[in-house]
C-alpha positions in Angstrom: 224.4 111.3 76.1 225.4 108.0 77.9 229.0 107.0 79.2 230.2 105.5 76.1 229.1 108.4 74.0 231.0 110.9 76.7 234.2 108.6 76.3 233.8 108.8 72.4 233.7 112.5 72.7 236.5 112.7 75.1 238.6 110.5 72.8 237.9 112.6 69.8 238.4 116.2 71.4 241.5 115.1 73.3 243.0 113.1 70.4 243.5 110.0 72.7 242.3 106.4 72.5 238.9 105.5 73.8 240.6 103.1 76.4 242.7 106.3 77.7 239.4 108.4 77.7 237.5 105.8 79.6 240.3 105.4 82.3 240.3 109.2 82.7 236.7 109.6 82.9 236.6 106.7 85.7 239.5 108.3 87.6 237.5 111.9 87.4 234.3 110.3 88.6 236.2 108.3 91.3 237.9 111.2 92.5 234.7 113.3 92.8 233.1 110.2 94.7 236.0 110.0 97.3 236.0 113.8 97.9 232.2 113.7 98.4 232.6 110.9 100.8 235.0 112.9 102.8 232.7 115.8 102.8 234.6 118.0 100.5 233.2 120.2 97.8 234.4 119.7 94.4 234.6 122.8 92.4 235.0 122.9 88.5 235.5 126.7 87.8 233.1 127.7 84.9 231.2 124.3 85.2 229.9 123.9 88.8 230.3 122.5 92.1 229.5 119.0 93.6 228.7 118.9 97.3 226.9 116.8 99.9 223.4 117.9 101.0 221.5 116.5 103.9 218.0 115.2 103.8 216.2 115.2 107.2 214.2 112.2 108.4 210.4 112.5 107.3 207.3 110.6 107.3 206.1 108.9 104.1 203.4 106.7 102.8 203.7 103.2 101.2 201.9 103.8 97.9 200.4 100.4 97.9 199.0 100.1 101.4 198.7 103.7 102.3 200.6 103.0 105.7 202.8 105.5 107.1 206.4 104.8 107.0 209.3 106.5 108.7 212.1 107.5 105.9 215.7 107.9 107.5 217.8 111.0 107.2 220.4 110.7 104.3 223.2 112.5 103.0 222.8 113.2 99.2 225.1 114.2 96.4 224.1 117.6 94.7 225.4 119.7 92.0 225.3 123.4 91.5 225.9 124.8 88.0 228.3 127.5 87.5 227.6 130.6 85.5 229.6 129.6 82.5 227.5 126.5 82.1 224.2 128.2 82.9 225.2 130.8 80.2 226.2 128.2 77.6 222.8 126.6 77.8 220.7 129.7 77.5 
């Protein structure tokens, strides 16, 4: 499912226009992004939690030349599925 299909599904299930569903989806995604930027955890009970993980610096290899390169440490967004989501998939 891509973004436009998700907007269509939201509009259908919530009985709102596609434009309103698109604005709602964009607002939700932006709110999650802003919370993660601040280092907060975003928990949607029954769905899961978004949080920021840390990736340490490490050595890597350039696949073309085989030369060793340094990969910087980074913060990465992560998602942990909630029990209800896991149960609905199984």
